Short mmCIF file of the C-alpha atoms (twelve columns), coordinates in Angstrom:
data_MODEL
# 
_entry.id   MODEL 
# 
loop_
_atom_site.group_PDB 
_atom_site.id 
_atom_site.type_symbol 
_atom_site.label_atom_id 
_atom_site.label_alt_id 
_atom_site.label_comp_id 
_atom_site.label_asym_id 
_atom_site.label_seq_id 
_atom_site.Cartn_x 
_atom_site.Cartn_y 
_atom_site.Cartn_z 
_atom_site.pdbx_PDB_model_num 
ATOM 1   C CA . UNK A 1   158.529 181.750 -94.447 1 
ATOM 2   C CA . UNK A 2   156.866 182.071 -91.102 1 
ATOM 3   C CA . UNK A 3   153.594 180.988 -92.681 1 
ATOM 4   C CA . UNK A 4   155.196 177.784 -93.996 1 
ATOM 5   C CA . UNK A 5   156.699 177.016 -90.592 1 
ATOM 6   C CA . UNK A 6   153.325 177.504 -88.912 1 
ATOM 7   C CA . UNK A 7   151.749 175.151 -91.444 1 
ATOM 8   C CA . UNK A 8   154.422 172.520 -90.780 1 
ATOM 9   C CA . UNK A 9   153.967 172.843 -87.034 1 
ATOM 10  C CA . UNK A 10  150.197 172.458 -87.365 1 
ATOM 11  C CA . UNK A 11  150.683 169.408 -89.577 1 
ATOM 12  C CA . UNK A 12  153.106 167.822 -87.106 1 
ATOM 13  C CA . UNK A 13  150.788 168.626 -84.218 1 
ATOM 14  C CA . UNK A 14  147.820 167.062 -86.035 1 
ATOM 15  C CA . UNK A 15  149.864 164.006 -86.926 1 
ATOM 16  C CA . UNK A 16  151.025 163.606 -83.320 1 
ATOM 17  C CA . UNK A 17  147.440 163.920 -82.107 1 
ATOM 18  C CA . UNK A 18  146.305 161.295 -84.629 1 
ATOM 19  C CA . UNK A 19  149.058 158.878 -83.564 1 
ATOM 20  C CA . UNK A 20  148.115 159.427 -79.940 1 
ATOM 21  C CA . UNK A 21  144.457 158.688 -80.631 1 
ATOM 22  C CA . UNK A 22  145.386 155.525 -82.510 1 
ATOM 23  C CA . UNK A 23  147.750 154.326 -79.762 1 
ATOM 24  C CA . UNK A 24  145.379 155.104 -76.874 1 
ATOM 25  C CA . UNK A 25  143.273 151.868 -77.170 1 
ATOM 26  C CA . UNK A 26  146.454 149.783 -77.215 1 
ATOM 27  C CA . UNK A 27  147.761 151.572 -74.133 1 
ATOM 28  C CA . UNK A 28  144.443 151.124 -72.348 1 
ATOM 29  C CA . UNK A 29  144.310 147.441 -73.286 1 
ATOM 30  C CA . UNK A 30  147.735 146.966 -71.756 1 
ATOM 31  C CA . UNK A 31  146.449 148.400 -68.470 1 
ATOM 32  C CA . UNK A 32  143.240 146.304 -68.409 1 
ATOM 33  C CA . UNK A 33  142.747 143.929 -65.498 1 
ATOM 34  C CA . UNK A 34  139.794 141.562 -65.509 1 
ATOM 35  C CA . UNK A 35  138.078 140.677 -62.229 1 
ATOM 36  C CA . UNK A 36  139.129 137.043 -62.562 1 
ATOM 37  C CA . UNK A 37  142.761 138.142 -62.827 1 
ATOM 38  C CA . UNK A 38  142.838 140.671 -60.021 1 
ATOM 39  C CA . UNK A 39  144.616 139.833 -56.762 1 
ATOM 40  C CA . UNK A 40  142.202 138.083 -54.399 1 
ATOM 41  C CA . UNK A 41  141.972 135.420 -51.723 1 
ATOM 42  C CA . UNK A 42  140.234 132.095 -52.207 1 
ATOM 43  C CA . UNK A 43  138.066 130.596 -49.470 1 
ATOM 44  C CA . UNK A 44  140.075 129.256 -46.504 1 
ATOM 45  C CA . UNK A 45  143.334 130.538 -47.979 1 
ATOM 46  C CA . UNK A 46  146.138 131.620 -45.669 1 
ATOM 47  C CA . UNK A 47  146.820 135.334 -45.456 1 
ATOM 48  C CA . UNK A 48  149.832 137.314 -44.279 1 
ATOM 49  C CA . UNK A 49  147.762 140.500 -44.151 1 
ATOM 50  C CA . UNK A 50  145.579 139.633 -41.151 1 
ATOM 51  C CA . UNK A 51  147.086 138.907 -37.718 1 
ATOM 52  C CA . UNK A 52  145.290 135.541 -37.403 1 
ATOM 53  C CA . UNK A 53  146.772 134.351 -40.712 1 
ATOM 54  C CA . UNK A 54  143.373 133.618 -42.293 1 
ATOM 55  C CA . UNK A 55  141.819 135.153 -45.383 1 
ATOM 56  C CA . UNK A 56  138.322 134.321 -44.090 1 
ATOM 57  C CA . UNK A 57  137.158 136.885 -41.614 1 
ATOM 58  C CA . UNK A 58  135.243 135.812 -38.485 1 
ATOM 59  C CA . UNK A 59  131.485 136.360 -38.509 1 
ATOM 60  C CA . UNK A 60  130.046 139.249 -36.582 1 
ATOM 61  C CA . UNK A 61  128.798 137.997 -33.175 1 
ATOM 62  C CA . UNK A 62  125.102 137.151 -33.340 1 
ATOM 63  C CA . UNK A 63  125.136 136.429 -37.089 1 
ATOM 64  C CA . UNK A 64  122.262 134.145 -38.131 1 
ATOM 65  C CA . UNK A 65  122.189 132.133 -41.363 1 
ATOM 66  C CA . UNK A 66  119.418 133.478 -43.578 1 
ATOM 67  C CA . UNK A 67  116.916 131.037 -45.032 1 
ATOM 68  C CA . UNK A 68  118.260 127.749 -43.642 1 
ATOM 69  C CA . UNK A 69  118.626 128.186 -39.892 1 
ATOM 70  C CA . UNK A 70  116.061 126.472 -37.696 1 
ATOM 71  C CA . UNK A 71  116.218 127.221 -34.006 1 
ATOM 72  C CA . UNK A 72  113.965 124.271 -33.161 1 
ATOM 73  C CA . UNK A 73  116.599 121.576 -33.686 1 
ATOM 74  C CA . UNK A 74  114.443 118.930 -32.001 1 
ATOM 75  C CA . UNK A 75  111.850 119.286 -34.762 1 
ATOM 76  C CA . UNK A 76  114.074 119.986 -37.777 1 
ATOM 77  C CA . UNK A 77  117.040 117.761 -36.895 1 
ATOM 78  C CA . UNK A 78  115.679 115.277 -34.363 1 
ATOM 79  C CA . UNK A 79  118.317 116.366 -31.866 1 
ATOM 80  C CA . UNK A 80  118.670 118.462 -28.731 1 
ATOM 81  C CA . UNK A 81  122.139 119.474 -27.580 1 
ATOM 82  C CA . UNK A 82  123.546 117.147 -30.207 1 
ATOM 83  C CA . UNK A 83  121.681 114.074 -28.903 1 
ATOM 84  C CA . UNK A 84  118.717 112.289 -30.550 1 
ATOM 85  C CA . UNK A 85  115.382 113.229 -28.977 1 
ATOM 86  C CA . UNK A 86  113.693 110.386 -27.119 1 
ATOM 87  C CA . UNK A 87  110.139 111.061 -28.315 1 
ATOM 88  C CA . UNK A 88  108.690 112.855 -31.362 1 
ATOM 89  C CA . UNK A 89  108.449 116.626 -30.694 1 
ATOM 90  C CA . UNK A 90  104.930 116.732 -32.150 1 
ATOM 91  C CA . UNK A 91  101.454 116.291 -30.755 1 
ATOM 92  C CA . UNK A 92  100.280 112.706 -31.181 1 
ATOM 93  C CA . UNK A 93  96.782  112.632 -32.653 1 
ATOM 94  C CA . UNK A 94  94.706  110.108 -34.615 1 
ATOM 95  C CA . UNK A 95  95.168  112.329 -37.658 1 
ATOM 96  C CA . UNK A 96  98.962  112.229 -37.272 1 
ATOM 97  C CA . UNK A 97  98.949  108.432 -37.002 1 
ATOM 98  C CA . UNK A 98  96.695  108.125 -40.041 1 
ATOM 99  C CA . UNK A 99  99.066  110.326 -42.031 1 
ATOM 100 C CA . UNK A 100 102.015 108.308 -40.751 1 
ATOM 101 C CA . UNK A 101 100.388 105.042 -41.813 1 
ATOM 102 C CA . UNK A 102 99.691  106.415 -45.285 1 
ATOM 103 C CA . UNK A 103 103.283 107.647 -45.757 1 
ATOM 104 C CA . UNK A 104 104.716 104.466 -44.215 1 
ATOM 105 C CA . UNK A 105 102.768 102.278 -46.609 1 
ATOM 106 C CA . UNK A 106 104.011 104.345 -49.553 1 
ATOM 107 C CA . UNK A 107 107.687 104.830 -48.713 1 
ATOM 108 C CA . UNK A 108 108.611 102.244 -46.076 1 
ATOM 109 C CA . UNK A 109 106.524 99.118  -46.583 1 
ATOM 110 C CA . UNK A 110 108.186 98.056  -49.886 1 
ATOM 111 C CA . UNK A 111 111.208 97.053  -47.786 1 
ATOM 112 C CA . UNK A 112 109.924 96.919  -44.199 1 
ATOM 113 C CA . UNK A 113 106.469 95.469  -45.045 1 
ATOM 114 C CA . UNK A 114 103.296 96.872  -43.488 1 
ATOM 115 C CA . UNK A 115 103.995 95.408  -40.057 1 
ATOM 116 C CA . UNK A 116 107.592 96.620  -39.892 1 
ATOM 117 C CA . UNK A 117 109.018 93.088  -39.778 1 
ATOM 118 C CA . UNK A 118 111.376 93.705  -42.720 1 
ATOM 119 C CA . UNK A 119 109.895 91.323  -45.279 1 
ATOM 120 C CA . UNK A 120 108.543 93.700  -47.903 1 
ATOM 121 C CA . UNK A 121 108.015 92.889  -51.571 1 
ATOM 122 C CA . UNK A 122 111.421 94.285  -52.570 1 
ATOM 123 C CA . UNK A 123 113.066 92.026  -50.010 1 
ATOM 124 C CA . UNK A 124 111.104 89.058  -51.328 1 
ATOM 125 C CA . UNK A 125 112.570 89.837  -54.740 1 
ATOM 126 C CA . UNK A 126 116.166 89.755  -53.575 1 
ATOM 127 C CA . UNK A 127 117.085 92.981  -51.772 1 
ATOM 128 C CA . UNK A 128 118.893 92.562  -48.474 1 
ATOM 129 C CA . UNK A 129 116.446 92.356  -45.601 1 
ATOM 130 C CA . UNK A 130 116.389 95.304  -43.167 1 
ATOM 131 C CA . UNK A 131 116.166 94.597  -39.432 1 
ATOM 132 C CA . UNK A 132 112.713 94.261  -37.960 1 
ATOM 133 C CA . UNK A 133 111.423 97.306  -36.114 1 
ATOM 134 C CA . UNK A 134 110.396 94.881  -33.356 1 
ATOM 135 C CA . UNK A 135 113.848 93.793  -32.233 1 
ATOM 136 C CA . UNK A 136 114.919 95.093  -28.841 1 
ATOM 137 C CA . UNK A 137 117.557 97.482  -30.215 1 
ATOM 138 C CA . UNK A 138 115.111 99.335  -32.455 1 
ATOM 139 C CA . UNK A 139 112.279 99.283  -29.914 1 
ATOM 140 C CA . UNK A 140 114.615 101.093 -27.536 1 
ATOM 141 C CA . UNK A 141 116.087 103.449 -30.148 1 
ATOM 142 C CA . UNK A 142 115.138 107.110 -29.597 1 
ATOM 143 C CA . UNK A 143 112.768 108.800 -32.016 1 
ATOM 144 C CA . UNK A 144 115.597 111.055 -33.182 1 
ATOM 145 C CA . UNK A 145 117.475 107.995 -34.437 1 
ATOM 146 C CA . UNK A 146 114.648 107.183 -36.858 1 
ATOM 147 C CA . UNK A 147 114.496 110.826 -37.946 1 
ATOM 148 C CA . UNK A 148 118.216 110.777 -38.763 1 
ATOM 149 C CA . UNK A 149 117.893 107.542 -40.760 1 
ATOM 150 C CA . UNK A 150 114.947 108.859 -42.796 1 
ATOM 151 C CA . UNK A 151 116.749 112.153 -43.392 1 
ATOM 152 C CA . UNK A 152 120.255 110.893 -44.157 1 
ATOM 153 C CA . UNK A 153 119.834 107.218 -45.013 1 
ATOM 154 C CA . UNK A 154 121.588 104.275 -43.395 1 
ATOM 155 C CA . UNK A 155 123.442 101.323 -44.907 1 
ATOM 156 C CA . UNK A 156 121.835 100.443 -48.241 1 
ATOM 157 C CA . UNK A 157 118.812 102.638 -47.453 1 
ATOM 158 C CA . UNK A 158 118.904 105.930 -49.331 1 
ATOM 159 C CA . UNK A 159 117.864 109.168 -47.666 1 
ATOM 160 C CA . UNK A 160 114.280 110.332 -48.043 1 
ATOM 161 C CA . UNK A 161 114.726 113.992 -47.182 1 
ATOM 162 C CA . UNK A 162 113.516 115.070 -50.631 1 
ATOM 163 C CA . UNK A 163 110.506 112.759 -50.757 1 
ATOM 164 C CA . UNK A 164 109.336 113.036 -47.150 1 
ATOM 165 C CA . UNK A 165 108.912 116.500 -45.557 1 
ATOM 166 C CA . UNK A 166 109.843 117.008 -41.909 1 
ATOM 167 C CA . UNK A 167 106.283 116.819 -40.588 1 
ATOM 168 C CA . UNK A 168 105.696 113.556 -42.482 1 
ATOM 169 C CA . UNK A 169 108.903 112.092 -41.060 1 
ATOM 170 C CA . UNK A 170 107.545 112.582 -37.553 1 
ATOM 171 C CA . UNK A 171 104.190 111.146 -38.610 1 
ATOM 172 C CA . UNK A 172 105.962 108.026 -39.902 1 
ATOM 173 C CA . UNK A 173 107.993 107.723 -36.704 1 
ATOM 174 C CA . UNK A 174 104.833 108.005 -34.600 1 
ATOM 175 C CA . UNK A 175 103.289 105.228 -36.672 1 
ATOM 176 C CA . UNK A 176 106.396 103.046 -36.279 1 
ATOM 177 C CA . UNK A 177 106.011 103.430 -32.521 1 
ATOM 178 C CA . UNK A 178 102.369 102.345 -32.866 1 
ATOM 179 C CA . UNK A 179 103.476 99.286  -34.863 1 
ATOM 180 C CA . UNK A 180 106.052 98.419  -32.240 1 
ATOM 181 C CA . UNK A 181 103.456 98.733  -29.508 1 
ATOM 182 C CA . UNK A 182 100.963 96.620  -31.450 1 
ATOM 183 C CA . UNK A 183 103.439 93.765  -31.821 1 
ATOM 184 C CA . UNK A 184 104.595 93.818  -28.208 1 
ATOM 185 C CA . UNK A 185 101.526 94.929  -26.250 1 
ATOM 186 C CA . UNK A 186 100.088 93.017  -23.294 1 
ATOM 187 C CA . UNK A 187 96.600  93.000  -21.847 1 
ATOM 188 C CA . UNK A 188 97.911  95.421  -19.257 1 
ATOM 189 C CA . UNK A 189 98.414  98.031  -21.983 1 
ATOM 190 C CA . UNK A 190 94.705  97.955  -22.853 1 
ATOM 191 C CA . UNK A 191 92.477  100.423 -20.955 1 
ATOM 192 C CA . UNK A 192 90.396  98.582  -18.369 1 
ATOM 193 C CA . UNK A 193 87.093  99.712  -19.884 1 
ATOM 194 C CA . UNK A 194 88.051  98.129  -23.248 1 
ATOM 195 C CA . UNK A 195 89.322  94.754  -22.043 1 
ATOM 196 C CA . UNK A 196 85.854  93.254  -21.946 1 
ATOM 197 C CA . UNK A 197 85.414  93.942  -25.658 1 
ATOM 198 C CA . UNK A 198 88.701  92.120  -26.343 1 
ATOM 199 C CA . UNK A 199 87.598  89.161  -24.239 1 
ATOM 200 C CA . UNK A 200 84.316  88.978  -26.172 1 
ATOM 201 C CA . UNK A 201 86.150  89.114  -29.468 1 
ATOM 202 C CA . UNK A 202 88.521  86.342  -28.404 1 
ATOM 203 C CA . UNK A 203 85.571  84.188  -27.242 1 
ATOM 204 C CA . UNK A 204 83.852  84.640  -30.596 1 
ATOM 205 C CA . UNK A 205 86.876  83.124  -32.354 1 
# 
């Protein structure tokens, strides 16, 4: 009799173990919590946990953005202390002006024409005419203003940040200044030792 009872107990124990094994996945599935379902804060969400009421935590003092921070804002943004720089923060050389002329002729002259008067081929075909670079307002505009327009666009002009790298933007701006000077120069702007050559050229015509 005792042998039969032991056999029954073993059978019940084995059956209970089998049921437990079969039910375990279901129990575990009921306890599962995916990452997308777990409690969390979204960006800029209010929080009752932190004393300042914000889920976003303040940056550690001295934190610097990695990969996109440029300390030289005059060069990379055309601004100093939030104001447009007056002159290009680059060394003006014949090579820079030559590069600026090349880039200007490619990207700017279709609308502004090669003299900067605003009568390019696209304008001649119906696009709204941009203001001439030689009007008083734009002659007096700081270099940083032109940098911002090239970078971010203005009016119907799209931005050229993708097409024109930073160094080429300054080259173009330097060339625009040369165009403005060429259209508004006086004999007093010509070095004294070169005025005679101009006089001879004028006499020849």
